[in-house]
Steps between C-alpha positions, in 0.01 A plus 500: 500500500752306311382275217681205673245525782223357278524118495213403284126534421193298557184531281169524690191353334138492609351169403132372528588154628837466669495110508431487121773756429753308715418174327543655158832665590642183647378252245509703177764768552732309736487738800525394864245645746599625841280596800530851631315456831170626358258250337393758234855542362774276340840577366554326164862466395690361210873599481526862585145579410267549787127570500285578810148379415212618711152359509286793374168365361372857440809629296461643160568216247825561295309487178313804603819708522569451128874525398590573857459135614873424452641472846861387427773481237719218611862480382609146442827330403351262242159604355507192266519260783234664705265527201548129421422413859185703498387360161452164677255668747158654467623856448303780338751654257459868416827526303704215352882497530617786282843673454424866520688790325567650856737203573271273697376153442153517658174306562188583707243303690171578678459336837187316621395828662542706186827669595759527218869421533768565239822301512814627320854402432759754389637412164879507443 
């Protein structure tokens, strides 16, 4: 298979309350929710980032997975702008905006469901 045949990825998350998750991603993180034809699932999208969230009330809580609760590292064009936008919202910060020695400007958040996302911009 040629690399060009892969056109993108979508993260899949089990969430305890789909309606609460959708409301958080829309109002706090700026995503748009899309129906998928099954009431237990939604596609959440912002830019090129897509998440398929599924209603799974019996799923293991992300906090119980320890350091493995990161589900995404999201490359962004302007980490400063996104961090400033999220500072105006009720976001649970796990890492403030930091220039790292590996050439990335990064910050991290924890979602309402406990999943952790890291955002990073390549430094010039």
